[in-house]
DRENDRENFI-107874 format. One record per residue: residue in three letters; z, x, y of N, C-alpha, C in turn. Coordinates in steps of 0.1 Angstrom, whole numbers, plus 5000, padded with zeros to 4 digits. Example, Ala and Ser with C-alpha at 12.3 -4.5 7.8 and 13.67 -1.06 7.14 Angstrom:
DRENDRENFI-107874
ala507851324943507851234955507851324967 ser507151284978507151374989507951295000 
END
This chain:
DRENDRENFI-107874
met477351034752477951024746478650894731 thr479550964721479350824716480450814717 arg480550664713481450594713482950544712 ala482850634703484150684699485250804711 leu483950884712484551004727485250934738 leu484150804742484150704757485550644754 phe485850594741486850514732487850634733 thr488150744733489250854731489350864747 met488450894757488850924771489550744776 val488850694778489450544781491550534773 val491650544757493050514760493450654763 gly493350764765494150864772494250794788 glu493550784793493650804806494750664810 ala494550554803495250464801496750484798 cys496850554785498250654780498550754800 leu497750804800498950914805499650804822 arg498550754821499450644836500150494827 leu500450444818501150364810502850464806 arg502550564803503750644799504650704813 arg504450644822505350764834506850594834 gly507250724839508450634847508350514859 ser507050544863507350484879506650324870 thr505650324861505050244856505750104850 his507050194844508350054837508650004844 val509050064856509550044871508849924880 leu507449934875505949854886506149744881 leu506049744866506049634854507149544853 leu508249584858509849564861509549444875 val508549494881508849454900507649354900 ala506549374888505549254887507049104881 ala507249154872507949034866509049004877 leu509749014883510449034897509448954909 ala508448994914507848984923507348794914 ala507148804907506648674902507448574902 trp508948674897510548494895510248424906 phe510148504916510348544936509148414942 met508148454932507048374942507448184933 val507648134924508248054919508947984922 val509547984942510947904943511647804937 asp512547714935513147654934513047504937 pro512347404937511947324951512947214950 ala514447274944515447264948516147264960 thr515747364965516047484982514747404992 gly514147324990512947284999511747325001 tyr511747434994510247504993509947484978 asn508247534982507447544967506947664971 met506247644959505347764961503347714968 leu503347604963502247524967502247404973 val502247374985502447264990500647174999 ala500047104999499047025000499646915010 asn499346875027499746755025500946735029 ser501846865030503346765034503846765015 ala503046795010503846734994503346844988 arg504446864975504447014967503746934954 val502847044953502447044936503347064928 ala502747014919504146994905504347194900 tyr504847184895505347314889504247254874 asn502947214869503047234856501547354858 ser501647374842500347534842499647544850 thr498747464854497547474866497947484877 gly499147404881499447424897500347584894 leu501147644886501447724888500347864883 ala499347884876498647914875497747954889 leu496347814895496247834907497447904922 gly498347854923498947924929500048124931 ser499148144919499948274913499048334911 ser497648264914496848374910496548424924 val496648344936496248344953496848444957 leu497648424951499348494962498648674951 ala498548674938498348744925497248874931 thr495848814933495248854931495448914945 ser495648864957495848954970496349054974 leu497749044972498349164963498449274957 leu497449234947496549304935495449464939 gly494849364954493849424959494249534965 leu494849524970495849654977496449734968 phe497649704964498349764961497349824948 gly496749774936495849814928495149944932 phe494750014940493850104945494550184947 tyr495750164950496950284961497250314944 leu497750194934498750284922497350364913 val496150344910495150354900494550544913 arg495550594924494750684931495350824926 gly494550884925495951064923495551124911 arg495151064906494151164887493851274899 val492851304903491951414903493351464910 asp493751444923495251594924495351654912 asp496051524901496751544893496151654882 asp494951634881493651744875493651864884 leu493351874899493352004905494452034903 arg496152014902497152044907497452094884 ser497052074879497752144870496052214857 gly495052214870493952294861493652234857 met493452104847492352054837490851984845 gly490752074858489452004867488952104863 gly489152124863488852284851487252244841 val488552234832488252204819487552024813 leu488251994828486951814822485651844826 ala485151974839484051984845482952054832 thr483652164827483052164812482752094802 met483051954805482951904787481551844793 pro480351844776479551864770479751674778 val479751634791479651414790478851454806 ser478051364806477651324822478551304829 asn478751254844478851244856479151064848 ala478350974854478250844845479450844832 ser479750924825480650884813481850894819 leu481851064823483651094829483950924843 ile483250934848483750814862483850674849 leu483450634842483450534834484550524835 gly485150634817486150634813486950664822 arg486950714837488150694842488850514850 trp487350454848487550374851487950224845 ala487350314832488450184824489550174824 gly489850344824491350304818492050294828 ala491950324843492250224854492250064848 val491450004845490749894843492149834836 leu492449914823493449894814494649924823 tyr494949974827496250004834497049884839 leu495949884849495949744863496149594850 gly495749644839495649494830496649454826 ser497449554828498949584817499849464827 leu499349434839500449364851499849234850 ile498449204843498749064841498948994833 leu499549064824500049024812501249014815 val501849114824503049104826503548954830 leu502848884847502348804850501848694842 ala501248704833501148574825502448524822 leu503848634814504548604804505648554810 thr505748614822506448534831506248434837 met505248414840505148234846505448154837 cys505148184823505248084812507748074810 val507348214809509748164813509748084826 leu509448094839509648064850509147914844 gln507947844838507447684837508747674831 ser508847704821510347634811511647604823 val512047674833512947674838512747614847 arg512047644854511747554867511147464873 gly509947454855508247344858508847274852 glu507447174851507247084843506047034836 gly505947004823504846914821505547084805 val504547074798503847154787503647304788 val503847384785503647534791502247524785 ala501347584789500047644787499747794784 pro499947884778499448034779497948004783 leu497347934776496047974776495147914794 val495947884798495747824812495747904820 tyr496948034820497448094829496448234825 leu496048254820495048344810493648354816 gln493148204814492148174816492048184838 phe493048174842492448164858493248304859 tyr493548434850494048544860492748634852 ala492148574841491148654837489448634848 leu489648494853487948474862488948504875 thr490348534879490748544895490948734896 ile491848744888492348844891491949004885 leu490748914876490249074863488849104868 pro488349054881487249124887487449184898 asn488749134904489149184913489449324912 ile490549344899491049464895489549584887 phe488249484885487149594889487249654898 phe487149564907486649604921487449764927 cys488449674926489749804936489549884928 ala489149944916489550024905488550104906 ala487550074907485750114912486050214923 met486550114934486750164953487350274947 ala488650314939489050404936489150504933 val487950484923486950624908486150624925 leu485450554933484350604944485250694952 cys486150654958487550784968487550904958 glu487250914946488151024941486851104943 ser485651104940484651094936484151214949 thr484551204957483951214970485051304986 arg484551414988485551514990486351415005 pro485451385012486451305027487351195026 leu486951095012487751025006488651004998 met488751164996489651174986491551224993 gly491851205006492651285009493651065019 lys493751095026494950995035493950885042 thr492250965047491450925052491050825042 gly490550835027490550715020491250575022 asp492450635024493350555017493550455031 val493650525044493450445054492250315054 leu491050335051489750315052489950225043 tyr490750265034490550095018491749995027 phe492350045031493449895035492549845046 leu491549895055491249865068490149745063 phe489749785052488649715049489349625037 trp490249635029491849555025491149385036 leu491849455049491849335055490249315061 ala489749305062488449255063487949155054 gln488149255042488049085027488748995031 val490049025038491148895034490048795042 ser489748865054490348805067488548775060 val487248745054485848715055485948565047 ala487348635034487448515024487948395025 ala489148405037490148275054488748255061 val487348285065486748275074485948165063 phe485248165045484348165042485647995038 val486748025036487647895034487247795047 ser487147835059487447765071486347655071 leu485247755070483947705071483447595065 asn484047625047483847545040482247585030 thr482347725035480747775029480947815010 gly480447715010479947734996479347744985 gly478947874994477647954987477448024975 thr477248034961477648094955477348274954 phe476448304967475348414966476848484977 ala477348384984478048454994479548454986 leu479748404983481348404970481348524962 ala480448554957480148674947480248764952 phe480548814967480848894968482448914973 asp483148814968485048784974485848834965 ala485448974962486349004950487448914946 thr488448914954489548824953489548724946 gly488248634950488248484946489048364949 val489848464963490648384977489848234972 gly489148244981487448144982487948074971 val486948114959486748024953487447914946 leu488848004947490547874941490647764951 thr490647834965491147724978490047674983 gln488847634978487747544977488447464969 arg487647494960488547454946489347314945 gly490647394950491647324956492147224964 gln491747304976491447154987490347044981 gln488947074972488146994965489146854954 leu489646904944491146844934491846724945 leu492746824957493646754960493346694975 gln491546704978491146534986492346655006 thr491846755000492546805018491946915020 thr492546925031492547065040493747175039 ser494647065040495847095049496447205034 met496447305026496347315019497747485018 ala498947525015499147645018500447645003 val500147815006500247964989501548055001 gly502748014988503848094995504447984992 leu505948055005507148015009506947925016 asn506847795011506847645020507647555021 pro507347525027508747365030507547285028 phe508347135023507747015016508646845017 asp508246735024508146635025509446585010 lys510146635014511646555001511246434995 thr510446365002510246185003508846144997 val508446205001506846214995506646234973 ala506146184968505346224958505146374956 pro505446424943504446614938503046544937 val502346614939500546624932500846694919 val500046624909499846704900498546714903 met498246904904497046924896496146944883 ala495246864887494346824875494246934864 asp493946924853493147074838492247054840 asn490847014843489546994850489347094858 phe489747244865489747304876488747354880 trp488047424866487247554865486047444863 thr484547514873483447444866482547594865 trp481647534854480147614853479947734864 gln479347684879479447714892480247804894 met481647754891482947894895482448044887 val482647994873483248064864481548204864 leu479948124867479248264871479448304883 thr480348224893480348304904481048444904 arg482648404896483348534890482648614884 phe482148604877480548754866480148754879 ala479348684886478948824885479848844904 ala480748884910481748904916482349064907 ala482348974893482649104886481749234879 phe480449154881479749254881478949334895 ala479549304903479649344919480649504916 ala481049494908482049624911481049784904 ala479849694897479349834894478649914910 ile478549834918478149884930478750074931 pro479650014937481450144939480450234926 leu480850194910480950244906479250344904 ala478950274903477150394904476750474917 leu477950444933477750524943478650654933 ala479750644927480450724923480250844914 ala479550764905478750874903477250934903 gly477150924911476151024921476851104928 leu478351054932478751144946480051234938 phe480251274929480751274916481051494920 his481951514923482151654927482051724914 arg482351694896483051754890483751844892 phe484551804897485651944905485052124906 ser483952114913483252184918483852254927 pro483952364930485052394950484552404954 asp483152394953482552414967482752314976 arg482752194959482952044968484051964973 val484652024961486251984963486951994967 arg486852124977487452184988486452264998 ala485552245006485052295015485252395019 pro484252495014484652605021484452665040 ala484652815045484352735057483852775063 ser483252795058480852825065480752655067 arg481352535055481152485056481852325067 arg483152355062483952355069483752295086 thr483052415093482852395106482452335110 trp481352215103480452155104481351995101 ala482152025096483051905096483551845110 ile483251725114483951675124485651665129 gly486551705114487251675117487651785122 gly487251915117487152075120486952115134 gly486052045143485552025157486251985163 ile486651885156487951775172490051915168 asn489752005157490552025156490052155168 arg489852215168489052325173488852305189 ala489152175190489052145201490252045211 leu491252095205492551965200493652165203 arg492952275194494052375198494752455207 pro494052405217494452495233495652415237 leu495452315232496752205241497952205226 asp497752245213498752235204499752345208 val500752355218501052445219502452405214 cys502852305204503852315208504752365190 ser503152305183504352415170504152545173 his503952665181503852785186505452765191 leu505352635201507052695208507952655204 leu507252615185508852515182509152595169 leu507852725167508552805161508752935160 arg508552975176509853095179510552985183 ala511252925189512152875191513252855180 ser512752835167513052805153513552945153 ala513253025145513453155151514453255157 arg515053185169516153215172517353135168 leu516852995165517952895163518752935152 pro519952915153521252885138520652865133 arg520452885119520752755107519752645110 leu520752545106520452375111519652395113 pro519452355128518752325140517452425143 gly517652575138515652625131515652575120 gln516452555107515052485101514652375101 leu515652265114514452175111513752175122 gly513952275135512652255143511952345140 ala511952445124510352505113509852335108 glu511252215104509952175103509352065108 leu509652005123508751945128507152115131 ala507752235139506652285144505352245131 leu506152275116504952235104504352145102 thr505151985107503951875110503151865121 phe504051925134502751945151501552025142 ala502152185138500252255127499252155118 ala500352095107499651995095499151865109 tyr499351825112499051765124498251765136 pro496951875137496851905160496951785163 leu496851625158496951515173498451465175 thr499151505169500951495167500651555189 gly501051645193501851715203501051635216 pro499451635213498751545225499051375229 leu499051335210499751245215500851215217 leu502051275219503151265218503351275235 leu502751375245502151375260501351245262 leu500451205257500051035257500950935258 ser501850985250502750815253504350865260 val504150965260505150975274504550945285 ala503050975292501750935301502350775300 ala502150745288501550545294502750495292 gly503950565284505450415283505250445294 ser505250535309505550495322504250435332 leu503550465327503250355331502750205333 leu502850245319501850095312503449965319 asp503049855323503849695325504749665313 tyr505449655313506949595305506149585298 ala505549465293504649335289504649415275 met503549545278502349605270503349755260 leu504649765264505549845259505249815242 pro505249715239505549665225504349655217 trp502749725225501549755217501349885219 leu501949985230502550115224503350175215 leu504150085210504950065202504650075188 leu503649985189503149935175502050075172 ala501550165179500150245181500750365177 ala501850405183502750515181504050505171 val504650455160505250405145503650395141 leu502250345144501850385134501350485127 tyr500850555136500850725137501850785126 trp502850755135504250765129504850805119 gly504250665110503950595097503250685087 val502250705093501150765081501550945085 val502250965092502251075094503851155081 ile505051035083505851045075505751045061 ala504550965059504250975044504451055032 asp503951175039503551285031504751425032 leu505951395046506851485047508051575038 gly507751425030509251435021507951455007 val507151505003506351584992506051675000 arg505751725008505051795015504751965010 asp506252015000506952144997506252084982 his505851954976505851934963504451974958 ala503851884973501851914974501452054973 ala502252104980501752244986502452344967 asp503152344967503352394949504152494958 thr505352454964506152564979507552504973 glu508352424964509152384965510552434960 ala509752594950510552684943511352754959 ile510352784964510252884976511552814988 ser511052664989511952585001512952574994 ser513352574979514752554975515352694977 ser515352764984515752924977516352974988 met516352864998516752895008518252835016 pro518752885021520252855022520652685023 gly521952605015521552545011521352434999 gly519352504998519052484982518052304988 ala517752264976516752134980517952024983 met519052004989519951934989519651935007 arg519452035007520352045026518552015028 arg517452065018515952045024515551875027 tyr516551815017516051665015516551685027 trp517851645034518351555045518251605060 arg516851775059516151815067515551735072 gln514251775058512751625061513351475064 cys514651415063514651345069515151335086 ala515651475082516251455105514751485108 ala514451575101513451565110511651455115 ala511551335102511451185109512151155119 val513251135120513951045123513551105138 leu513751275139513651285155511851275155 leu510851275150509851225154509751175154 gly510251045146509850925156510350915168 leu512150925171512150895182511350985198 leu510451135191510151175200509051095209 leu507950945196507250925198507350815204 thr508250785203508850685207509450665224 ala510250745225510950725235510850745245 pro509450755249509250645262509750485267 val509350435255509350285254511150245253 met511650335238513250385240513950355254 ala513650435260514450445273514650345282 arg512850315284512950145291513850015285 trp513450015269514249945265515749925264 ala516350095266517350055264518350045279 gly517550055290518350025306518149825301 ala517249755302516949645301517149545290 glu516949595276517049515264518349605258 pro518649645260519249775246519249745233 leu519049575232519449505212518549595208 arg516749595214515649575210515549775210 ala516849865221516249955218517350025201 phe518149935205519449975189517849915176 cys516849855174516349785167515749835165 leu515249955175514050035168514350195162 phe515550175164516050305156516250235148 gly517150155141517750065133515850085121 gly514950035130513850045121513650185108 met513750255121512950385120514050515111 leu515050455114515650445102515250435091 ala515350285084514950205073513750285069 leu512550295077511350325071510950485066 thr512650585075512650675072512650715055 gly514150635055514350615041513550565032 leu512650445034512150405023510950515019 ala510750615027509650705029510250835016 gln511450845021512250935012512350975000 phe512850785001513250724984511550704978 leu510650644982509750654976509150804972 gly509250864977508251044978509751064966 ser510651094967512251174958511451114942 thr510950954942511050874927509550944923 leu508450884934507150894926506951024930 arg507051104946506351204941504351214947 thr504751134954503251044963503651054976 gly503151054985503150954992501950815001 arg501350784990500550694992501250554982 ala502250524980503450434978503950404995 phe504250504997505050425015503750425020 thr502850485023501450445034500650295032 val501350235020500150115018501450025020 leu502850025013504149955023503949945033 phe503750115043504350145056502749975063 leu501750065056500549975066500849805063 ser501049765054500649665050502049565055 gly502949655052505049575061504249575078 leu503449685083503549665096502049545100 tyr501449505091500549385095501349275092 ile502249275088503049145087504049145097 val504849265100505649245111504849175123 ala503949225126503049245137502449075138 gln502248985125501848885126503148765130 ser504648845127505748765123506248775138 asp506348695149506648675163508348585160 asp508448515150509648385150509948405141 val510848595139511448565125513048625131 ala513548655132514948805135514448915121 ala514248845110514848945100513649035103 met512048945106511149025101510149115117 asp511449115124511749195140512049315137 leu511349435125511649525125511849645133 leu511249675146511549755150511649715164 gly511949595168511849495179510649545195 met509949485184508249505189508849335194 his508849195183509149085188509949025201 gly511249125202512449075209513148965204 glu513348965189514048825180514948885173 ala515549055171516149095162517749005168 thr518149015164520148975157520949115161 ala522249075163523149235155523049205144 ala523149115136523449095119522149115113 ser520849135120519349185115519549275117 ile519649365124519549525128520949615123 ala521549565116522849535112521849655098 gln521249485087521349445079519649585075 gln519649615088518449725081518949865086 ala519649875094520149995093521050025073 ala521649945072522249895060521049975050 ala519949855051519249915039518950085045 gly518250095057517550215054518750415052 val520050335051521450445045521350415029 ala520750325027521250245013520050335009 leu518950375011517950415000517650575004 leu518150575018518450735019519150845008 val520850755007521450834993521150774981 ala519750624979519450614965518450804970 gly517950844973516550914972517951034975 phe518451094983519351184978519751214960 gly519851104954520451104944519151194931 phe517951114934517151154928516551304931 ala516651334942516251464947516951594938 arg518251564943519351614941519851664925 arg518851494915518751474901517551614900 arg516751574906516151714898516251804906 gly516551834914517251944918517652094910 leu518952034904519452034894518952094877 gln517752024877516452084869516652144860 
END
């Protein structure tokens, strides 16, 4: 393959991503996120704090703090942002065209990976420009754009290489193309962040170990602790002691050993790329969608067949829906489709009822966490199910059209959540009614977010990543009322519950506006 053809593939891949309206929204969100990361010190909080003293907002200090936060978040969100190209090719019919191109699998994989890197790299430029503006507004010292570019290129760029390579790998093999790949990567990201934290806590400064830390958090944190001469360094929204003089981060931050370590981390991205080239299905029908003869040997197929005798809920709901009038019948049909698409729903519903009745009261939050985790993964695709199956025109022809379909799917999502969490809510309603209201308000807010993102982005992955990361943060925040989204910690107040419910209603209305606009086109 010639260089000109590879260049055309890379530019075309990047342009397909950058021309989307969601990309413009994403760039705006990145700028706003950077603005909120750099807290005004006058509020008593600072982005970077060491030994209760705030680190001054010079170019090095801001670049260090923003690099740690940005690389951690982009390592998670970047994967989901570049996912879905194979689904687009299959839906549009371009998969067959790409399969007949006179180029090797490695060239196709390389072009798709490079286009994803260019797409995510645009976020680095937006972040650097925003940080320069923020330093001139809230910071100190002379603005040094090259310092920001140096930090971001050595810290975030290798992470972009790696998460783009992982996305291409998951798109290249059938078992990881769907939701399984999304969930497994989220678990991998959690393990990666945990390993980086262990490196820092144990002061493991070996270059070999840190070379496999794609985020670069271990390298940055160890060097920052060395320059600040402390092990007490916090990044994020942290209070500081105003009576202590600010600490100024030195300009000589990077060493040659650190640079070589980050180069090694960048080259580590070649590992998933090599695997992707070897496993690439090249849009072969027997590898993208396995035939029945091969599907019978799949583990998932075996589980579904074993559970099929227990999955009577979908059959009962379909029969009842045929006899119910109008909206109740349509709502029952939506639930029946969900039970049929996710055969585990029926058995898990029965298990939730049994566990909620027998478990100790103190164990109910853990049962709730498991039930909500499954519920969130299911409703992520509920709002885009018709779009993915190319049946929107059929479902829109039903009485009420696309408008009623939107509210029907919203009601089905909330009702499914109520069914899965009914034992917990019933026991809380008698002892702690405020927690029961909080659970309902949280499910309403999550349903609104799922429907809004599904209406605007036409994919369930955006909600999946936000839901999984948000649920992880909520589970760790046990002393903040605003973070008690589902009443798991019992810290929610009437005001926080009202805010959650209001946010859910606002998201539902906004999603309806997008759905209505699309339905009228």
